[in-house]
C-alpha positions as CSV (number, residue, x, y, z in Angstrom):
1,X,-40.3,6.3,-77.7
2,X,-42.6,7.8,-80.7
3,X,-42.2,4.8,-82.4
4,X,-42.2,2.2,-79.8
5,X,-45.9,3.7,-78.6
6,X,-46.7,3.3,-82.7
7,X,-45.7,0.0,-82.7
8,X,-47.2,-1.4,-79.6
9,X,-50.4,1.2,-80.1
10,X,-50.6,-1.0,-83.5
11,X,-50.1,-4.3,-81.8
12,X,-53.1,-3.2,-79.2
13,X,-55.3,-2.3,-82.1
14,X,-55.0,-5.4,-83.8
15,X,-55.1,-7.3,-80.7
16,X,-58.8,-6.0,-79.8
17,X,-59.7,-6.8,-83.3
18,X,-58.5,-10.4,-82.8
19,X,-60.4,-10.5,-79.4
20,X,-63.7,-9.2,-80.8
21,X,-63.6,-11.7,-84.0
22,X,-63.3,-14.8,-80.9
23,X,-65.7,-13.4,-78.5
24,X,-68.7,-12.8,-81.2
25,X,-67.6,-16.3,-82.9
26,X,-67.7,-17.9,-79.0
27,X,-71.4,-16.4,-78.2
28,X,-72.7,-17.2,-82.1
29,X,-71.9,-20.8,-81.8
30,X,-73.5,-21.6,-78.4
31,X,-76.5,-24.0,-78.7
32,X,-80.0,-22.2,-78.5
33,X,-81.9,-19.3,-80.0
34,X,-81.8,-16.0,-78.2
35,X,-84.7,-15.0,-79.5
36,X,-86.5,-18.0,-77.9
37,X,-84.7,-17.7,-74.7
38,X,-86.1,-14.0,-74.8
39,X,-89.6,-14.8,-75.7
40,X,-89.9,-17.8,-73.8
41,X,-91.2,-21.4,-74.6
42,X,-94.7,-20.4,-75.3
43,X,-93.7,-18.1,-77.8
44,X,-95.2,-18.8,-81.3
45,X,-92.9,-19.9,-84.1
46,X,-94.2,-16.4,-85.8
47,X,-93.3,-14.4,-82.9
48,X,-89.7,-16.1,-82.6
49,X,-89.0,-15.2,-86.1
50,X,-90.2,-11.8,-86.1
51,X,-88.1,-11.4,-83.0
52,X,-85.1,-12.7,-84.8
53,X,-85.8,-10.2,-87.5
54,X,-86.2,-7.4,-85.1
55,X,-82.6,-8.0,-83.7
56,X,-81.1,-8.9,-87.1
57,X,-80.4,-12.5,-86.2
58,X,-81.5,-13.9,-89.2
59,X,-79.0,-11.7,-91.1
60,X,-75.5,-14.2,-92.4
61,X,-72.8,-14.0,-89.4
62,X,-70.3,-11.9,-91.3
63,X,-73.2,-9.1,-91.4
64,X,-74.2,-9.3,-87.7
65,X,-70.2,-8.8,-87.0
66,X,-69.9,-5.8,-88.9
67,X,-73.2,-4.2,-87.5
68,X,-71.7,-5.1,-84.2
69,X,-68.5,-3.4,-84.8
70,X,-69.9,-0.3,-86.5
71,X,-72.2,0.1,-83.6
72,X,-69.5,-0.3,-81.3
73,X,-67.4,2.5,-83.2
74,X,-69.9,5.0,-82.4
75,X,-70.6,4.0,-78.7
76,X,-73.9,1.6,-79.4
77,X,-73.4,-1.6,-77.9
78,X,-77.0,-2.8,-79.2
79,X,-80.1,-3.6,-77.5
80,X,-80.6,-6.6,-74.6
81,X,-82.4,-9.5,-76.3
82,X,-84.0,-10.0,-72.7
83,X,-85.4,-6.5,-71.8
84,X,-84.8,-4.7,-75.2
85,X,-83.0,-1.6,-73.6
86,X,-79.9,-0.3,-74.7
87,X,-77.0,-2.0,-73.3
88,X,-74.1,0.5,-73.4
89,X,-75.7,3.3,-70.8
90,X,-76.3,0.3,-68.7
91,X,-73.0,-0.9,-69.0
92,X,-71.0,2.6,-68.6
93,X,-72.8,2.9,-65.4
94,X,-71.5,-0.7,-64.3
95,X,-68.0,0.1,-65.6
96,X,-67.9,3.1,-63.1
97,X,-68.2,0.9,-60.3
98,X,-65.9,-1.8,-61.4
99,X,-63.4,0.5,-62.1
100,X,-63.5,2.0,-58.4
101,X,-63.7,-1.4,-57.0
102,X,-60.3,-2.3,-59.2
103,X,-58.4,0.9,-58.7
104,X,-59.0,1.1,-54.7
105,X,-58.0,-3.1,-54.3
106,X,-54.9,-2.7,-56.4
107,X,-54.1,0.6,-54.3
108,X,-54.7,-1.7,-51.1
109,X,-52.1,-4.2,-52.9
110,X,-49.5,-1.8,-53.4
111,X,-49.7,-0.2,-49.9
112,X,-49.1,-3.6,-48.8
113,X,-46.6,-5.0,-51.2
114,X,-44.2,-2.2,-51.7
115,X,-43.2,-1.9,-47.8
116,X,-43.2,-5.0,-46.6
117,X,-41.7,-7.0,-49.9
118,X,-38.9,-4.6,-49.3
119,X,-38.9,-5.1,-45.8
120,X,-38.9,-8.9,-46.6
121,X,-35.9,-8.8,-48.5
122,X,-33.9,-6.3,-46.5
123,X,-34.4,-8.6,-43.8
124,X,-34.2,-11.9,-45.1
125,X,-32.4,-13.7,-42.6
126,X,-33.9,-12.0,-39.8
127,X,-37.1,-13.2,-38.1
128,X,-39.1,-10.2,-38.9
129,X,-38.3,-10.7,-42.8
130,X,-39.3,-14.7,-42.5
131,X,-42.3,-13.8,-40.5
132,X,-43.5,-11.4,-43.4
133,X,-42.8,-14.1,-46.0
134,X,-44.7,-16.5,-44.3
135,X,-47.7,-14.1,-43.7
136,X,-47.1,-13.3,-47.9
137,X,-47.8,-17.3,-48.8
138,X,-50.8,-17.5,-46.6
139,X,-52.2,-14.8,-48.1
140,X,-51.5,-16.1,-51.6
141,X,-53.8,-18.9,-50.7
142,X,-56.8,-17.1,-49.5
143,X,-59.3,-16.6,-51.8
144,X,-60.6,-12.9,-52.3
145,X,-64.5,-14.1,-51.6
146,X,-63.2,-15.9,-48.1
147,X,-61.4,-12.5,-47.3
148,X,-65.0,-10.9,-47.8
149,X,-66.7,-13.0,-46.0
150,X,-64.3,-12.8,-43.1
151,X,-64.3,-8.9,-43.3
152,X,-67.9,-8.9,-43.4
153,X,-68.6,-11.0,-40.5
154,X,-66.0,-9.0,-38.3
155,X,-66.4,-5.4,-39.3
156,X,-69.9,-5.3,-40.5
157,X,-71.7,-7.9,-38.3
158,X,-69.8,-8.1,-34.9
159,X,-68.2,-4.5,-34.6
160,X,-70.9,-2.6,-37.0
161,X,-67.9,-0.1,-38.2
162,X,-68.5,-0.7,-41.9
163,X,-71.7,-1.6,-44.1
164,X,-71.7,-5.3,-45.2
165,X,-72.3,-4.3,-49.1
166,X,-74.6,-2.3,-51.1
167,X,-73.3,0.7,-53.4
168,X,-73.4,4.7,-52.7
169,X,-72.6,6.9,-55.6
170,X,-69.7,9.0,-54.2
171,X,-71.3,12.3,-56.0
172,X,-74.4,11.7,-53.6
173,X,-72.6,11.0,-50.3
174,X,-69.0,10.8,-50.6
175,X,-68.3,9.4,-46.7
176,X,-70.6,6.7,-47.5
177,X,-69.4,6.0,-50.9
178,X,-65.8,5.3,-49.0
179,X,-67.4,3.4,-46.1
180,X,-69.2,0.9,-48.4
181,X,-65.5,0.7,-50.8
182,X,-63.5,-0.3,-47.7
183,X,-63.9,-4.1,-47.1
184,X,-64.7,-4.6,-50.6
185,X,-61.4,-3.2,-51.5
186,X,-59.2,-5.0,-48.9
187,X,-60.8,-8.3,-49.7
188,X,-59.6,-7.6,-53.6
189,X,-56.2,-6.3,-52.5
190,X,-55.2,-8.3,-49.7
191,X,-54.8,-11.6,-52.2
192,X,-53.3,-9.5,-54.6
193,X,-50.8,-7.6,-52.4
194,X,-49.6,-11.2,-51.2
195,X,-48.7,-12.4,-54.6
196,X,-47.2,-8.9,-55.1
197,X,-45.0,-9.0,-51.8
198,X,-43.4,-11.8,-53.0
199,X,-42.3,-10.9,-56.5
200,X,-41.3,-7.4,-55.0
201,X,-39.1,-9.2,-52.1
202,X,-37.4,-11.7,-55.1
203,X,-36.9,-8.7,-57.5
204,X,-35.3,-6.5,-54.4
205,X,-33.2,-9.6,-53.3
206,X,-31.9,-10.0,-56.8
207,X,-31.1,-6.1,-56.9
208,X,-29.0,-6.5,-53.5
209,X,-26.4,-8.9,-54.9
210,X,-25.6,-6.9,-58.0
211,X,-22.0,-5.1,-58.3
212,X,-23.4,-1.3,-58.7
213,X,-25.0,-1.8,-55.5
214,X,-22.0,-2.6,-53.5
215,X,-19.9,-0.1,-54.9
216,X,-22.5,2.6,-54.3
217,X,-22.3,1.1,-50.4
218,X,-18.3,1.3,-51.2
219,X,-18.8,5.0,-51.9
220,X,-19.8,5.6,-48.5
221,X,-23.9,5.4,-49.5
222,X,-25.8,3.4,-46.1
223,X,-27.7,0.2,-47.5
224,X,-30.9,2.4,-47.3
225,X,-29.7,5.3,-49.4
226,X,-27.9,2.7,-51.8
227,X,-31.0,0.8,-52.5
228,X,-33.9,3.9,-53.0
229,X,-30.9,5.9,-55.2
230,X,-29.9,2.8,-57.4
231,X,-31.7,-0.2,-56.8
232,X,-35.2,0.1,-56.6
233,X,-35.7,1.3,-60.2
234,X,-34.0,-1.7,-61.5
235,X,-36.3,-4.1,-59.3
236,X,-39.2,-2.1,-60.6
237,X,-38.7,-3.6,-64.1
238,X,-40.0,-7.2,-63.1
239,X,-42.2,-5.7,-60.6
240,X,-44.2,-3.9,-63.3
241,X,-44.7,-7.4,-65.3
242,X,-46.6,-8.9,-62.4
243,X,-48.3,-5.5,-61.9
244,X,-50.0,-6.0,-65.1
245,X,-51.0,-9.5,-65.0
246,X,-52.2,-8.7,-61.7
247,X,-54.3,-6.1,-62.7
248,X,-55.8,-8.6,-65.2
249,X,-56.7,-10.7,-62.2
250,X,-58.2,-8.1,-60.0
251,X,-60.6,-7.4,-63.4
252,X,-61.5,-11.2,-62.8
253,X,-61.6,-11.4,-59.0
254,X,-63.9,-8.3,-58.8
255,X,-67.0,-10.3,-60.4
256,X,-66.6,-12.5,-57.4
257,X,-66.4,-9.5,-54.9
258,X,-69.3,-7.9,-56.3
259,X,-71.5,-10.6,-55.7
260,X,-70.1,-11.1,-52.1
261,X,-70.5,-7.3,-51.8
262,X,-73.8,-6.6,-53.6
263,X,-72.2,-3.9,-55.8
264,X,-73.5,-3.2,-59.1
265,X,-70.5,-3.5,-61.3
266,X,-69.7,-5.6,-64.6
267,X,-69.1,-8.8,-62.5
268,X,-72.7,-8.6,-61.4
269,X,-73.9,-7.5,-64.7
270,X,-72.3,-10.3,-66.4
271,X,-73.6,-13.2,-64.3
272,X,-77.1,-11.5,-64.4
273,X,-76.8,-11.8,-68.1
274,X,-75.3,-15.3,-68.2
275,X,-78.2,-16.2,-66.2
276,X,-80.4,-14.9,-68.6
277,X,-78.7,-16.0,-71.8
278,X,-78.5,-12.6,-72.7
279,X,-75.7,-13.1,-75.2
280,X,-75.2,-9.8,-76.7
281,X,-75.1,-8.1,-73.1
282,X,-72.6,-11.2,-72.6
283,X,-70.7,-10.1,-75.9
284,X,-70.3,-6.6,-74.9
285,X,-69.2,-7.1,-71.3
286,X,-66.8,-9.2,-72.1
287,X,-65.1,-7.4,-74.6
288,X,-64.9,-4.8,-72.3
289,X,-63.0,-6.5,-69.8
290,X,-60.7,-7.8,-72.4
291,X,-60.2,-4.5,-74.1
292,X,-59.4,-3.6,-70.1
293,X,-57.0,-6.1,-70.1
294,X,-55.2,-5.1,-73.2
295,X,-55.3,-1.6,-72.1
296,X,-53.0,-2.5,-68.8
297,X,-50.8,-4.6,-70.9
298,X,-50.3,-1.6,-73.4
299,X,-49.4,0.6,-70.4
300,X,-47.1,-1.8,-69.1
301,X,-45.2,-2.1,-72.2
302,X,-45.1,1.1,-72.3
303,X,-44.0,2.0,-68.8
304,X,-40.9,-0.7,-69.5
305,X,-39.6,1.7,-72.0
306,X,-39.8,4.6,-69.6
307,X,-37.9,2.3,-67.0
308,X,-35.5,0.7,-69.3
309,X,-33.7,2.7,-71.6
310,X,-32.4,-0.2,-73.5
311,X,-35.7,-1.0,-74.8
312,X,-36.0,2.4,-75.9
313,X,-32.6,1.7,-78.1
314,X,-33.8,-1.4,-79.5
């Protein structure tokens, strides 16, 4: 197990390093001068040159990259080209909002997908299973932003039960924070829950046809007992794979949902930074999102070794 952790940890660090190089080069080759963009078209060439020196934009690319990575190692993401303010503190505040949203969205998706996927598999030849499968297919076709708009129209505008947007920190008012998180989390989790439901159904259907499950039933276990004791663990392996991919999708989907519900998360910060051509901020935000996805994949790889003993032996 320790060897598996070390191997996957090495792959994770190498992936982060490769991602940082790709992100830095992509930002570096974009047309336009960040100093000129930050100062505006009326800035004098002397002022632009002085700003380029101030932000280190006149140095070789390798030096800029090493300085950026050295700063990241110490938690310094640099200063915004537009506002001149440190990016790190703002990014940390926004990351908290996005993590709450993604975590709540995944919780909604799991609460929907696990029972409905198992129900659709166990009753796949009955009307209830067909209805669940049809609803899951319908849910996959609905974009998260459209689900969010519909939820706002119903529960915020017509019924007035929940706020249509905005963010209250949980330490300030936990009740208002929870009320503000419900609709964004549901709109983000509904689509992911529909996708997961289909995979859970397929995984459980595969397990139901296995010999060891028939043997368990032949020994006197009821179908539900046999599935819970011997089937769900094996069905969890392919579902965990999809779960890791879905978490990455949730991070991307949160960018849109944050905009719909006016949440001050990483997605809103990224869109604002792109609009202002604040390339250093964009660089830092994209790297944080990529590291988040890689961390999820790292955790999924480790979970494989826990669920499947054959991977530990290999």
